[in-house]
N, C-alpha and C positions, 0 to 999 in steps of 0.2 A: 235677624240682628238689628234691623231698622227700628223695631219696637224697643229694643233694649238701649239703643242710643239715647232715647228720651227718658229711660228709667233705669239707671244703675245706682241710684242714691240709697238703696237699701243693701244690707249685707248680702241677702239672698240673690238679688239681681246682679250685684257686682261679682259675686262668686260665680254665678252662672255665666256671665259675660266673659270673665277670665277663663273659665273652663272651655267655653266654646272657641275662643280665640286660640287657646293653647292646642285644642284638637285640630284646628285649621293648620297651625304650624307643624304639628306632627305629620299631617298629610302632605304639606309642602316639602317637608324634610324627605319623605319617601319619594316624592317626585324628583327632588334634587338628586337623590342617590341614583334613581333610575336614569336620569339624564347625565350622570357622572359629574354633577356640579358639586364637587366635594367641599369646596370652601363655603359655598352657600349652605350646604347641609350642616357643616360644622358650626357655622354661625347661628343657624336656627336652633341646633341642639344646645348651644351655650345659653341662648336666651331662655329656652324652656327650662333648663336646669336652674337658672337663677330665679325664675318665677316660681318654680315648684316649691322651693323652701321658703317662699315669702309669706309673711304674716304681719298684721298690724301690731304695733307695740304702743300701749297707752300707759303713761306714768301718772300716778296720783301723788301730788306733792302739796306741801303746805306745812305750817307750823304744827307742833305736836298738839294733840287734843282739839283738832278742828273737825274730826269725824271722817278722816281719810279711810280707815279700815271699814267703817260702817257704810260709807258710800260704795266701796268696792263690793261689800257683801250685798248691798242693794242692787248693784249691777248684775251680780251673779244670781240673785234671787233667793239666797239662803246664807246663813252665817258660816262661811268657810274660813275666813281669817279671824284671828283673835282680836277682840276689841275690849277696852276697859276704860275706867274713869281715870286711870293713870297713863302716862306715856307708855304705849305698849310696844310698837314696832321698833326693833333694835337692829334689823338687817334689811337688805333688799329682798322682798318676797315677790316672786313671779307666779302668776296663776295661768296655766295653759290647759288646753283640752286633753282629756284622756278618759277612756271608758273605765279604766281601773284607777281608783283613787289612791294616791300615795304621795309622799313628799321626798324629793331628791335634795339632799343637803350638800352643798359644795363648801368645803373649808378653804381657808386662806392658804393652807399649806399644799393645796392642790389635790387633796384626797376628797372623796365623796362617799355618801351612803344613802340608802333609801330607808325611810322611817314611816311608821304608821301615821296617817293623816291626823289622827286624834292626839298625837303627841307633838304637833306643830308648835304649840305655845312653849314647849320645853326648849325649843331651839332658837326661836326668833323674837322673843319678847323680853321685857324687863319686869315681868310680873312677879318674879322671885329672884333671890340672889343667885341661885343655881342656874336659872335660865339666862340671866343677864351675863354671867361669866361664860356660859357656853356660847351665847350669841356673839361674844367678842371674837371667837375663832371662826365664825361662819361668814363666808363671802356672800352667798346667796342661797335662798331656799326656793325651790320651784315646786309649786303645788300643782299636781296633776289631778284634774277633777272634771267630771262630766257635767259641764254647765252649758246651757244654750248660748250664752253670750260668747264664751270662748270657742264654741263650736264653729263660729263664723271666722275662724283664723285670726282671732284677736287675743293677744296676751296682755294681761294687766300686771303692772309693776307697782307694788305698794312700797313706798319709800319711808324711811324714818323721819320724824319731825325735824324740820329744817334747823331750828335753833335749839334742839335738844342736845346735840353733840356735834362739835365742829368737824370731826373726822367724817361722820356720817353725812353731814351737810355737804361736804366736798364730794362724797361718793354720789349723792343725788345730783349735784351739779354736773358731774362728769358724764352721767348717762343722758342728760337732757338733749344734747345734740344728736344722739343716736336714735331717739324714739320718734314715732310718727305723730303723736299728739300727747299733750299733757293736760291734766285737770288740776288746776290750782284751787285748793279748797280753802275758803275763807269763812270765818264765823260771822253769822249775822248779828250775834250779840256784841261783838267788838270788832267790826270790820276795819281792817287796815291798822294793825299794830305798827309800831316804829320799825320792827324787824321786817315786816312784810313790805313796808314802804321802801326801806333800804335795799331789800332783796331785789325788788323790781327795778329800782333805779340803778343799782350798781352790779348786781350779780347776773341777772338775766341778760343773755346776749340778744342784740337787736333782732337777729335772724330767727330767734326762737318764738317771737311774739305772735307770729301768724298761725301758730299751731297750738294755742292755749285756749282752753275754756275755763273761765273763772266760775266756780260753783260756790255760791253764798249759801252755806248750810244752816239748818235749823229754822227754816221758814215754817210757817204754820203756828208760830208762837207770837206773831205780830198781826196787826190789822193789815188789810190789803193795801191801804194807803201808805203805811209805814214800810211794807215790803217793797213797794214801787219806789219809794224815796231812797231806801237803802241801795237797791240795784242801781238807780240813777247816780247816786253819789259815788258808789264804787266804780261804775263805768267811767265817769268823768275823771276821777283821780287816776285810774289806770291809763286812760287815754292821754292824760297830761304827762305822766311819767314816761310812757312809751315814746311819745312824739318828741319830748325834750331829749331823750336819749338818742333817738334817730337823728335829730338835728346835729348833735355833737359828733356822731359817727360819720354822717354823710354830708353834712352841710345843708343849711336850711334852703339854699337856692339851687341845689343840685337837682338834676333830672332824676337821680336815683331816689332822693327823698320824696319827690313828687309821685313817683311810681309806688314807693313804699306806702305813702300816706293813702293813696287810692286803693291799694291792694289790701292793706291791713284794715282800713276803715274803723268802725267802732269795735272796741273789745267785746268779745263774747262773754257776757255776764248773765248768769241764770241762777235764780233763787230756787233752792230745793230743800226738802226735809228728808234726809237720807234714812233716818231711823224709821220714820213713818212709811217710807217707800218699801223698806225691807219687811216691815210687819205686814204691809198690804200684799206683797208678793207671796209671803209665807202663808197668808190666810186667803189668798186669791180674792181680795177685796178690791175690785176695779175702781169703785168710788173713792176709797181711801188713797189709792195709787194716784188718781187724777189730782186729788187735793194736795199731794206731796209735790206736785209739779215735776216729778221725776221723768215722766215720758217726754216732756219738752227737752230736758237735759239729754236724755238718751238719743233723741232724734238729732239734736245738734251735734253730738259726738259721732253718730253714725254718718251724718252728712260730711263732717270734716274728714273722716277717714276715707269714705268711698268716693265722694265727688271732688275732693280736693287732693288729698294724698293719693287716693286710688286712681285718679285720672292719669297720674304719671305712669302707673303700671299699664293702663289701657293704651296710652300713647306709645309706650315702648313696644307692646305687642302688635298694635295696629301698624306701626312703622316697619316692624320686622316683616309682617305679612306683605306689605306693599313693596318693600325692597326685594325680598326673596321671590315674591310672586312675579314681579317685573323681570327679574333675572331669568326665571323659568320661561316666561313668554319670549323674552329676547333670544334665549337659547333655541327655542322651537323655531322661531323665525329664521335664525341662522341656518339651522339644519335643513329646513324645507327649501329655502332659497338656494343654498349652496349646492344641494344635490340636484337642483334643476339646471345648474349652469354647466357650460362646457368646461372641460378640465383647464384649458389655457386661461379662460376668463377667470375661473376660480383662483388660479395660482397668482394672477396679477393682483387680484383683490386681497388675497390672503397676505401677500407680501406688503401691500399698502396698509392693511389692518395691523400687522405686526409693527410696522414703522409708527403707526398712530399710537399704539400701546406704549412703545418706547418713548415717544414724545411726551405722552401723558406723565410717565414716570419721571422724565427730566423736569417737567414743569412742577411736579410735586416736590422734587428735591429742592428746586428753587424756592418753592413756597415754604419749605421747612427752614431754609436760611432766614426768610423774613420773619417766621415765628420766633426763631432764636433772637433775632434783632429786637423784636417786640418785647421779649422777656427781659433782655438787657435794658431796654428803655424803661420798663416798669421798675426794675430794681434801681436804676439810676434816679428815677423820679422819686423813689422812696428814701433816697439818701438823706435829705434834710431831716426827715422824721427819725431815721435811724441814728443819725449823728446827734440828734437832740434827745434821744430816748433816756439815757442815763442822767442827763442834765435835768430833764423834767421830773424823773423819779426822785432825784436828790433834792430838787427844789420843793417838791411836794412834802418830803420828810422834814426839811428845814422849816417849812411853813407850819407844819404840825407842832414842831418844838416851840417855835415863836409864839404860836397862838395858845399853847397849853397854859391854862390858868394855874398859878402857883402862889403860895403865900410863904411867909417866913416859917410858919409852923410845918410846912411840907419838908423843910430842910432838916428836921429832926431825924436822928438816926432810925427810929422806929417807923417813921412815915415815909422815909426816902425810898425804901424798897417797894412800897406800894405805888408811889409816884412813878418809879422806874418801870414797874410792870405795866401800869396803865398807859404810860407814854409809849412804851415799846409796842404794845398792842394797837394803839391808835396809829402809830407810824405804819405798822404792817398792814392794817386795814386800808389806809389811804393810798399806800403805794400799790397795793393790789388793784384798787379801783382805778387808779391812774393808768396802770399798765394795761388793764382790760380795755379802757377807752382807746388807748394808743393802738393796741393790737386789733381791735375791731375796725379802727380807721384804716390800718394797713390792709386788713383782709378785704375791706370794702373796696380799696383801691385795686387790689388784685382781681376781685370779682368783676369790677367795672372794665378793667383792661382785658380780661378774658372775654367778656361779652363783646367788647369792641372788636377784638381780634376775630372772634367767631363771625361777627357781621362782615368784617373785611374778607374773610375766607369765602363768603358767599360768591364772590366773583370767580374764585378758583372752582368752587362747586359747579357753577353754571358752565364753566369751561370744560370741566371734567365730563359732565353729562352730555354736553354738546359733542365732545369727542366720541363718547360711547354711541351717541345717535349717528354720528358720521360713519362709524364702523357698521352699524345696522344698515345705513343707506347704501354703503358700498355693495352689499349683497342683495339689495332689492332687485327684483327682476320684473320685467313687464308681464302683463297677463299672458299666460300661455294658452294657446288654442288647440283644442282636440282636432283629430283628423276630420270629424264631421262638421267642423266649423264652430262648435260651442266653446265656451270658456271653461278651462279646467278649474275646479274649485280648489282653493288653497286651504290648508289646515286651519290657519289663523282666521281666514275669512269666514269659514263655516263655524268656527268655535266661538268667536266673540263679535262677529259682525252683527248678530241680532241684538246684542246688548246696547248698541248705539255708542260705543266708546271710541270706535275708530282706532287711531294710533295713541289713545290716551295712555295706555300702559306700556308703550314701547319705550322704556327708560323712565327713571324716576323724574327726570326733568320735565317730561311731558305730563307726568301725573301732578305736577305742581307742588311737590313736597319740598318746600324750601327747608334748608338746614338738614337734609337727610343724612349727610355724612356725620353730623353731630347729634343725631337723635330726633330729627324732625322739626317742623316749624315751631312747635311748642316744646322743643327739646331744651338743650342746654341754655341757649340765649333767652328763650321765653321764660323758663322757670327760674333762671338765675335772677332775672329782673323782678320776679314776683317775691323773691326772698322766702319762698315756701318750699321746703324739702329739697333745697339745693344740694345738701350733703348726700341725700339718697340718690338723686339723679346723677350727680357727679361720680359717686362711687360705682353706680351701675354701669355707666358709660365709660368709666376709666378716665374721666377728664382730669382729675387731680389725685395725686398720690395720697393726700390727706384731705379731709373734708374742709369746707369753707370756714368752719369755726375752730378747726384743730389748732391753728396758730395761737389763738387766744388762750385756749386751755393749756397748751404746752408752756407758753411764755409766762402766764400768770402763775401757774402752779410752780414753775421753776423759781420764780421770783419769791413767792411766798415761802417755798421750802428752804430757800437759801438764806433769806433774812431771818436769822434765828433770834436776834435780839441779845446775843451774848456779848454785851459791851463791857467796857472797863469799869465795873461797878466800884471797885476799891478806890480808884482815882476819883470817881464822882462823889463818894461819901465825904471826902475832905473839903469839898467846896462849901463855902459858907454863904455865898450870895447866889441869888437866883440866876442872874445873868451869867455868872461864871459857871454855874451848874449847867445851864443850857448850852453854853459855849463848849464845855467839855463833852456834853452829850452829842452835840453836832459833830465834833471831831471824831468821836467814836463811830457814829453812824456813817460818816463820810469814809472812814477807813474801811468799814465793812462793805460799803457800796463799791469801793475801789477793788476789793478782793472779789466781789461778785462779778464785776465787769470783766475782770481778767479771766475768771474761771468759766464764765458763761458768755459765749459769743452770740449775742442776740442778732446781730447783723447777718451772721452766717445762717442762723435759723430761718430768717426771713428769705434770704437768698435761695435756700433749698426749697422753701414753700413756693416761691415764684416760679422757679424753673421746673419743679415737679408738676405744677399746674399747667404750664405751657407745653411741657413734654406730653402731658395727657392729651392735649389737642392734637399734637402730631401723631401720637399713637392711635388715636381714634380715626383720624383721616387715613393713616396708613392701613389700618385693619379694614376699614370699609371699602376703600378703593381697590385694595388687593383682592378682596372677595370677588369683586366684579371683574377686574382685569385678569386675574389668574383663571377664573372659570371661563371667561370669554376666550382667552388664549387656548385653554385646554379643549374647548369645543372646536375651535378652528383647527387645532392640531389633529384632533380626532377625525374631523371632516376631511382634512388633507390626506390622511391615511386611507379613508374610504374612497376618495376620488382617485388616489393612486391605484387602488385595487379595482376601480371602475364599478363600485357597488352603488346600487340605488336603494330607495326606501321601499320596503315591502308594504303590502296592503295592511298587514297586521300592525306594523310600526306606525303607519299613518293613522290607524284607528286609535292606537294607544296615545299618540301625541295629540290627536284631536280631543280625546277625553280629558287629557291633562290640561289642554288649553281651555276647554269649556269650563272646567271646574275652577281653574285659576282665574280666568277672566271674570266669572261671576263673583268669585270671592273678592277680587280686587275692587270691583264696583261697590260691593257692600261695605268693605273695610274703609274705602275712601270716604263713604258717607259718615262712618263712625269717626274717622280722623278729623273730618271737617267739623263735626259736632263738638268734639273735644277741644279743637282749636278755638272755636267760637266761644265756648264757655270759659276758656283760659284768658281770653282777651278782656 
């Protein structure tokens, strides 16, 4: 395992490491069941189940005709998805691994069917009138195909052109928070259209930017100097847009912005020639493939998935091994020491241990009260933003109306409807953008507060593991001497004494795993601060009922959907002067905003998000502490019964426990090295 700590940056190495760690968890689960540590066994099984279905998801996004489908085909090594000189993709297309090629078509009405892969274009493209009409009823098409790329547990999602259709653009935006990485395809011939600029500035969430690779397509048609200049220009412009947005959301002088700036660094911008790469792979021309610069792009994507996103998975697995392995060792210590004690001595310590467990639970309840108070404080601190939300939205709309250029000619009856349509669309666009910024600011405040609260809970965690250690110490016994004067070997001493760990694994606190109750040192607090894959980690650990970006999506989508622009057109048509026209327009807009405010309680939406997030903290602490407390108490109760029956440990039982302790001790030492390496890389 030590060798793999230094090398999990490839799909194969990552997959192998995940497989080995999962195998270790299976073994620990068996040991937990043998030792009747049912809660530990259940927790291990839950982690294994979540990891088993896990795979990377990569979305390919960009304006239409930037070469998205060609780039995907180049990744796959052959022409699997339809590509054309016209806007082709009309639905979300997912490519996943399967030995048998076929397409599963999911319709918007909930039905589905499997179709021949050669008929894919008939369901997902705009290449004919018939296929376009059919595509309108399709929710998603999943292409099952035997490709080496997807064999590495990677699904590719081909999205429709961002500015080809507003509805499909919104579908693409809705999936971005859920995927592990995105490839934003830009044309080298016309880098950064106005739409791409506005998309990055206004539509992309700040939290998305750390998991995007920008592929500048159609390289190979320029000189090397021009290619370098194009990449440099794109890189600078993206960096400027991203940092300006982050300043608006976090505040330029905030510590969150400082961390964000350090973690995001320079945008990943890579020039490629996707069509040339596809041709090279199909003809097995290594020289042509190198000329396309596609291997550089593929390596960057692989590193992003395995060493950045994938490291979260490895942290989760490593932390579960350390926590469950420590509990197994603790249980063996209790069993051995307790059975060596006199019955009266054991009963005194048993009662003291039960009192210690009750005291821990009392402290935990007190801690939950403090978490509730913290949630209330966060919501109260957000009140100024919430109170001013509709005011800011309305002011934004009024400013659009004031700034909209009009002439006397625009007041003519045949022109007025055009003005009305354009002005309404402009208002809708600007209030969406304003709402998104406000929502991102709110979500950032929630994330910061959650991180601060998790840091504060460190003192409770230290106290918790100190209490667990005290229970262990209660049952510590002095060295027992055999009748011939020698020292009796203990199971733990024989099992892990040679490793040189001493008491390192007797409790998580001694293992130095800070933040263990919330996922490890690089768990919730660490990854929340990096702004990378926070939604994934929070969802896995149950920290928040909704992901960190869900608030934005819900609120902005609700606002956009409610503002229909159905204003009092007939009244507007009678106005003869521009200022009266705009005044009437404002009145109609204000009336609709008033109706929207009444029908949509934005403050309540935020309140639910705040308390769901903090409830997640409580739930996680409750689950993790009870795994330890319940299994510890169950072990003590079982030992109490054995002591009452005056039973001792047989030689076979000693050998079995010694074997378990030897395996677990060695595994903990190796896993701790992995944990440390992952933590060092995350910092």
